[in-house]
N, C-alpha and C positions, 0 to 999 in steps of 0.2 A: 504494500500500500504506500502510495506516495506521501511524502511529508505534508503537502498542502491538503491532501484528502483527509488525512488523520486530523490535522488542525481544524478543518471544516467540521468534521464529526464532533470533535471535542467542543467546539464553539456552539454547535447545535444543542449538545447536552447541557452545557453551561446555561444557555438561554432557557431550556426547559426547567432546570433546577431553580434558576432565578425566578421564573414564573411561579413555581410551587412555593418558594419562600415568600414571595409577595402575596400570594393567596393566603397562606397561613398567617402572615403578619396582619392582613386585613381581618381575618377571622378572629384573631386574638384581640385586636383593637375593638371589634364589634362586640365581643363578649364582655370585655372590660367596660365598655360604655353601658351595656345592659345591666351589669351587676353593680355598678356604681351610680346608676341613674338616681336622681333625688327621690323619685317616687318609690324605688326599691328600698333605698336607705330609710325612708320614712316608715315603710312597712316593717322593716327589721326593728327599728327603734320602738315603734308602737307595739310590736309583738313582744319585746322584752318586758313591757309593762304587764303582760299577762302571764308571766311565768308562775306556775303553781307547783308546789312541791309539798311533801309531807315532812321531810327532814333536811336540814342544812347543817352540815358538820364543818366547823372551822377549827383547825388545829394549829398549834405553834404561833398563836398571836401574841406578840410581845406586850408586856405590861409597862405602862408609864403613868405617872401620877397626873401629868398635864400635857397639853399640846406642846409647850415649850420643852418639857423633858423629852418628849418623843422626838422632836426636831434635834435636840442636843444629842439624842441617842442614835441619830443617823436616819430617821425616817424622813420622808419627803411628803409634800402636799398630795393628798389622795390615799396615802397609806393608812392601814387600819391598825389600831392598837386597842388594848383594853385597860380599864382602870385598875383592875385587881381588887377593888373594894367589894363590899356587899351592899347592894347588888353590883355584880361585875358588869360594867357598862362598856359596850363597844363604842369606839370613837374613831373619827376620821381626822387625820392631820389636816389642818387648814393654815392659810397664810396669816 
């Protein structure tokens, strides 16, 4: 097979592969737009409000006397800690 003929066949295969890549890329972008569409995100967020369960088990929650103590202990805003008092109250670190 002549070198030019081989090069032409390889170029055709490259063009086919590039078309497949472009098609897959378009598909991924379309799916991404669908799953991140605001209406889908709103449905997910709304659905989280309806979570129902019979048992919630939280383990290894650190104990701190106050928000300041929790921050000093290395927790950041949004982390959960407990008071360790009676009643033992769950708290969320805030700014």
